[in-house]
Structure formats: C-alpha cells, structure tokens
N, C-alpha and C positions, 0 to 999 in steps of 0.2 A: 432277436435282437434288434433293438432300434438303433440305426445310425443317425448321427447328427453332424452335416459336415460344415455348418456356418459355424463361426467362433463361438465358443462357450467361454465366459469368464471364469477364472478360477473360483471366485466367490459364489457361482452358481453350481458348482459341480455336484454339491450334495442332493440336488434335484435330479442327476443324472446317474445314479448309481445303476451298474450293471448295463449302462448304454455306452456305445463307441461315440466319442466326441472328438472335435479338435480345439486345442488351445493354442494361442499365441502367445509369446512373450520373450523374456530374456532369460539366459542362463545365470541364475543368481548364486548358484553354487554346484560344484561336482564332487561326488564321492564315489571314487573308482576302486572297488575292492576287488579282490581275488575272485569272488565267484558273483557278487552282484554289482551293478552299476545304478547309482542314485544321482538324478539330476533334479535340482531345485528349479522350478520354473516361476518367474515372477511376471504378473501382468499389472495393469493399473489397479486391479482389485485385490491382489493379495497374492499368495504362493500356493503351489502344489508340489507334491513329491512325485516325481516319475520312477518308477522300479522297473530295473530290467535285469533278469536273470542271464548271465552269460551263456551263450550257446554258440558261439563261433560264427554267428550269422552277420551279413552284411550291416545289420541295425547295430550290433555290437561294436563293431568298427566305427559305424557314424557317431554313436555316442561317446566313444573313446577319443574322437576327434575334436569334440566341442571344447571350445574356450569360454572363460566367463564373460558375461555380456553379449554374447552372440545373441542374434535374432532368430529364432526359430518357431516353427510350426510342429506341434506333435499332436498326432492322431492316436487314440488309445481308449482302452477300456477303463471305466471309472470302478473302482473297487473299494468296498467298505473295508477299512483297516483300523480297528481301534487302537492298535499300537503306534500310528503313526501321530507324532505330535500336530503337524500341519492339518487340522481339520478332521482327523480321524479317517482319512480315505487316502488314496494313491491313484496313480494313472499307470497302467500298464501298457507300454507304448507297441503300437502296431507298425507305425511309420514315422519318421523324423524327418522334416525339410529343413534345412540350414538355409535361411533366408539372407543372412550376412554374417559371415564368421568375425569374430571381433579379433582384432590383433592382441598379441600378448606381450609382455605384460601390460596391464592398463596403466595409464599415466598418473592416476590417483587413487588412493585407498584410504581406509578410515583414519590413518595418522597424517595424512595430508593437511597442512595449514590453510587458513581461509582465503589467503591472496592466491595461492597456487590452485586452490579448488576452483576460484573464479575463472581462471584461465581455461579450464575444463567444465565450465557450467553446465552443459548438457548432461555430462556424465554424473556430476555432483547432484543434480536435480533427480535424475534418473535412479540413481542409487540410494538416495536418501528419502524416506517417507515424510519426514518433517518438512524437508524443502518442497515436496510436491502439496502438502497439505496447505502450505502458506497460500498457494495460488487458489486452491479450493475454497479456502476461506475468503480470500479478497473477492472472488467471484460473487460470493453470498453478500459480503459486506457492501460491494458496489451496488448489488441488486436492491439490497435494502436501503440505501441512500437514495437510490434513483427512484424506487417506489414512491418513498416517503414525498420526495421532492415533486413527483409528477400528481401524486394525488392532493398536494397542496398548491396546485396553481402554476408550477414551474412549466417552463417550455426548455427543452434541452437545446444548446446551441453549440456550434463548433465555430469558434472565433480562429483569426488567422494566427500563426505561430511567426510569421515573417512580418517585421515593422519596417517602415521607412525611416522612422526615427527612433532613437533610443527611449525607452518608456521611462517613467518615473524618475528615479536619480540619474540613471544612465550609467552607473557606476559598474553594475552587476551585470551587464548584458554582453552576449556575444556577437562579435561583428562578422561578417561574412560577405563575399564577393557577390553582388547581384547585378548581372549584365555589366554595365558600364558604370555602376555606382555600389554604395555599400547598402546592406540591410541588416537588421539586428533580429536575434531569436527572442520572442516574447518572454519576458521573465514573470509574466502575470497576464490573464485575460482581462485586467481591470478596468481598463479604458474601454474594451469593447463590449464588456457586458453592461458598462453604464451607457455605452451608445445604444445597446439593445432595449434597457429600460426607457430610453429617450425616445427609441423607435415605437413605443407602445407596447411592447411586449412585457406583460405586467411583472413577472417573476422570471428570472433566468437561471439555468443550471448548466454546468458543464463539468465533464470529467476528462482532463485532458492534459497533454504533455506542458511541463513548464521547465524553463532554463535559468539557471542562475550562475553566472561567471564569478563565483565564489571561490577562492583558493582554500577551502576549509578541508580539514583531513579528520573531521570528527566522526563520530559513530551515528550521527543523525543529518549529516549533509551529503548531498549529492548534485551533481550539476545539471542533471536531468531528471525529473520525477514526475509524478502523476498528480495533479492538482485537483481538488474538488472544489467548485466556485459556484456561489449563489449570489444573487443580486436581486433586492425585493424592492419595488417601487410602492410609492403612496403609503409609506410608513409613518408613525407617529413620532418614534425615536429609536435609538440604537436597541433599545430593550427587545423591540419586536425581531431584530435580526438574532440576538442571542436567544429568544424563546425559541424561534425556527430551528437553530442549530441544535439546542439540546434535545428538542422532540425529535428531530431527524437522526441523530445519533443514538438516542434511546432506542428507536424504532429499528436502526440497523443493528446494533447489537443484539438486540432481544432477537432478532432473526438468525444472527450468527449463533447465539448460544442454543436456540431450539434446534438448528439443523447440524451444528458441529461440535456443541459444547463437550459432549462426553469424549469425543475423539482428541479434541484440543487437551482436555484434562489428561488423558491417557498419553499423548504423545509429547505435549510441552510441558505437562505438571502444572498447568494454569488454569485456574477457573475464570470463566468469562461471567462477570457479574454484569446482570443489566441494571444501569444506573436509574436512580429516581430523578424526576425532574419537579421544580426547578433545581439547576445546579446552583451552589453557593457562588456568591460574587464578593470579591473585595477590591476597593479602588487601589490604584498604584501607590498613593500617598500612605494609604493604611498600611498595605504589604509591607513598604519601605520602612515604616514606623516599627512594625512586628520583627521584621528581619534584623533591623539596628539593634532593637533592644536583646536580640539573640547573638550579638557580635558580628553581624555581616557587614562588609564594607565600613570598618571602623573609622576611615578617612572621611565617610560622609559624601562622597564624589560621584558615585555611579547614579546615573539617570535611569537606566535600564536594568532589569533583571538580568544576571549572568545564569548560566545554567545551575550553578550552585544554590543561588537566590530562588530560582523556581524550584528546584527540589524542595529547599527548606520551607518556602511559603506553601507548598502542596502539602507536605508533611504537617504543618500547622494546621491548615484547613482541613485535612482528614482527622485530626485530633479533634478539632472542634465541631465539625458538622459530620464526621464518618462517611465523607464522600471523596471518590477518587477524582472527580474533576473539580476544577475551580476556572470560574473567569475572574481575570484581573482587568480592571477597567480604568478609564480616565488618564491614559497616558499623557505626559508632557507633549506639548504641541513642537518642541524642539526635536524630539526623536520620532516624531510620526511624519508621514507624508503630508504635503500642502492641501490635498484634497480631502483629508478628513475634518468633518465639522467639528466645530468649537462651541462649547456651551456659551450662551449669551452673557453669562455673568462671570465666566472665567476664559479669557481669550489665550491663557497660556496652556490649557488642557484640551484634550480632545474627546469626542464620542467615541471612543474606540476600545476594543478589548483584545486581548489574547485568551485562549483556552488552553489551560494546562490539564493533561491526563497523567495522573502518576508522577507529576514533576515533569514532564516533558511537554514543550509548547507544539500543540497540533493545529492550532488555528489562529488567524489573525483576522480581526473584522472591524468594522466601524459603520457609523452614519456617514454619507459622503456629503460634500458641501455642493448644493445644487444651485445656488444662487451666483450667476455669473460675475457680479461685481466683487461679491467676497472672495471668490476663488481667485480672481485676479490678484488681488491684494494679498492673500495668503501665499500665493506663489511669488510675488515680487519680494516679500518680507523673508523668503528663503533664498533669495539671490537667484532666482530661475529666469532664464530668458524663455519669454512665453511665445516666440516666434515659431520654435519647432512645434509647439503644442497646438498650433492653430486648429487642427482638425477637432482635437479634443475639448478645446474651449469653445467652440461652435455649438457642442452638444447643449451646452446651459443656455444659449441666447434665445432659444425659441419655445420656452415652455416645458422645461424639465422638471419631472415630479420628484419631491423628496424621496430618497432612496438610501439604501444601505447594504451591506453584503459582507461576505467572508470568503476567505481561500483556506482550505485546509489540505493537509499532506497526506495522501492516502497510505504511503509508504510508513509514515509516523504512527498513524492510527493502528496499523497492523503489527507494527514493532511493539507498541504498547500491549495491544490486545495479546499478543502471543508471548511476550515476554522475550523477544529476540534481542541480541546483543548488539546488534547494528542494522543500519537501514539497508546496507549491502544484501542482508538476507531476505528483505523484503521486496527485492526488486528481483525480476528474472535476470536481467543483465545490467548489473550497476554501471552507472557513468559518475566517475569522479575526477579530480584535476589530473592524476596519473593513470586513469583507466578508459580508454576509448575502443577496447576489444574485449572479448571477442564480439 
C-alpha cells in the first residue's frame, strides 16, 4: 500500500484509489447513525464522504465530537464506492486530527439575510461556493485586463491615495487627520495618471482602491471600491480611448469565458457572452430623444441619465444592435468635470462617454483638456478656485501631450458579468455609509 502524507485535494482523490492519503478541510456535514458515522469534508476543490463503521474505538469518539465547520485533517484509505453520490468514492479514516473545533451553533445558516451574512463574511464566503467563485473569476478578469493593457504599451502605476487637497469637486471626498493638518482620500487617480502621461509615461494603467464619500444606499454604490484606470497619451481623439476599452474588455471577458464559462453557467445560471467590437455608440442628445419619445422624463428637465434611463437606453440599443454594451457620448459640459475637453464647435458639450453594460454604468471616460489656457478658462467657468489646484495645473504648462482615459469599477463589471444582485457580493468586505466592519 502506498502512503501519501502530503495534503491531497478532494478533487484529486480518484487518482489515489486504494492508497492512504491525508485530506484537510472543514466539516461540511455530519450524519452520525447507530452503526455508521459519515462526515462530509469540504476543501477548496470539492467534497468527500468519510465513512466509519462504529467500533467503540477512540476514533469513533473523536468523530462523534466533531462540529460543523471544524477544521480537520483526516488520513485514510481511498475506496472506490459506486453507491456514493460524491465522486463515487469514500475515505475510510485511520486517523483524525482536529485542528480547530468550531463553536456551535454557527452564527449564520442558509436562511440568514444578506446584512447579517456580511457581519460573518469569512463564514459566508467559506460556506457558499457562489461567493468563492466571485473571487476566482475576479482574479481571471483582472489578469485579462492587465494582460491586454500591458501588451498594448501600458505601464502599471501605483498612485497615492492620500491627497493634500480635495480632488475634483471636493464634495465626495473623505477628510482625515494628517499630523497637524488635513488630508483627503483620493476619489480617483485622475490627476496622478495625467501627471504620469505628462511625465512621459506613454500609457498608464492602474487597478487600485478608490474612495467616494457618497451617502448612497443603492445596490451599485460603495464608499471604497476597486477602480480600473487607464490614461493614453498622444491620442487623436476620444474615439481612441473608447476603442482601447472595448478591446480590453472583450479580451478579458473572453478569458473569463474560456476559463470559467461552464462553471459560471452551472453556479450562477449566467452565460458569459464575449462581446463583438466595436461596441455601439449613441450621443447623449440622441439617447435623450429616444428616451423622451418613450415617455422618460416627461418634464424634459433631466440633463443626465438616471438608472431607469440607463436601463431603457441599453434595452433600446440591444434591440437595435443586439449588443449588451453601449457607449453614451458627448455629455453636456455642465454635468462633466472642468478638465474634459470640449469639441471646437460645441463648447456646451464634452468629448466624454459612459459605458453601459446591460443597463448599468461601468465606466466613465473622456479626452482631457491638455491646453493650459483653455483648462484655466473652463475651471473659472465652473466657479472653481484654481489656487488649491496649482500642482495639477502645472502639469499643462510645459509641453503636455493630448491624452484621454477612463475609470471603470471592477465590482460593477463583476456584478453584471455574474448577474449578482448587489455590489456587496462583488467585494470581499463591503464598505458603505453604514458599514465599516468587519
């Protein structure tokens, strides 16, 4: 008989029939009958049934003392057992080591509501395969985005998350004590990635934390989330940025479909469709015209699309083009930041876009204004004080190239891709206005 003492995953047990192996994992379930003891052990790769015939031994006593979710190491013989639903095999134990006995009862079960599950997130993730699969998919998605960016000339940067002045509008930033003064958490790496392209780093890519002090309680908002940011220099126009994003997303989604497509369909019941490029585009003015013809915003007062408008226009585009993605372009200057470039013939519009996927906004992007004098004029127009922005404005005084970029939410992309109900499920530990724990 061959003895294997190093850990064997339950998914690999078929290759060890009639061998003695060690498996490590959690007690998923216990069925302690009059003559037999059954323990279902779960590890990251699957489950195995451990079968022990009662014999009055210390082993019987040990198995009897187990509790659900205890961490154990079980050594035993792998036996071919066609009658066993779990992989048609079982483990006959020779020794059981209790590594950490779980307290009982557990604080959550399958009937626990989402908020309480978040209080015990480590148990929630451990017990639910759906929760774990989210992070496996996230890893592949990030890898796909990063690989595309790197293969297309991007340098990955890590920009500061602490700022000396409130970025952009200043309304949605968190203020914190910084020695003898105040600092702010970055609500976007925007200014820093622009500084990087001005530093001669041709194309910039970053995946990192973003902080938004928005008291929003929706299924798509978080106060801390992971941003995917790109900035491209020497562009001809905003179209270059949109083309980069659609290719990058198509590449990453194809990777996810290839590696996890079957599993996602099985666990989430969602088919991962690899989008064709280019994605359809519609201007904000056209989108509003289509929406108003359908009864949206009857007062005709909304400048921006609300979530209902986003869903409706996405449905319209899907009907017209068969596409799940849609770029909305040329947003009014009034509702866009001062640094968005405006078309030469339409100073009331911006060369900007949002990307909707199945009706949810996943990205905002634009060509940036790189001319110092125009930028100053646009900041003044919005009534902004230019004094705190001096470091930012200096970027444009010494030969800054034309550039543009985008910011996407990793959690939102995952949410749409896997059909999740809330952004809370797309983060390991969610942060919202009422949640700073665990």
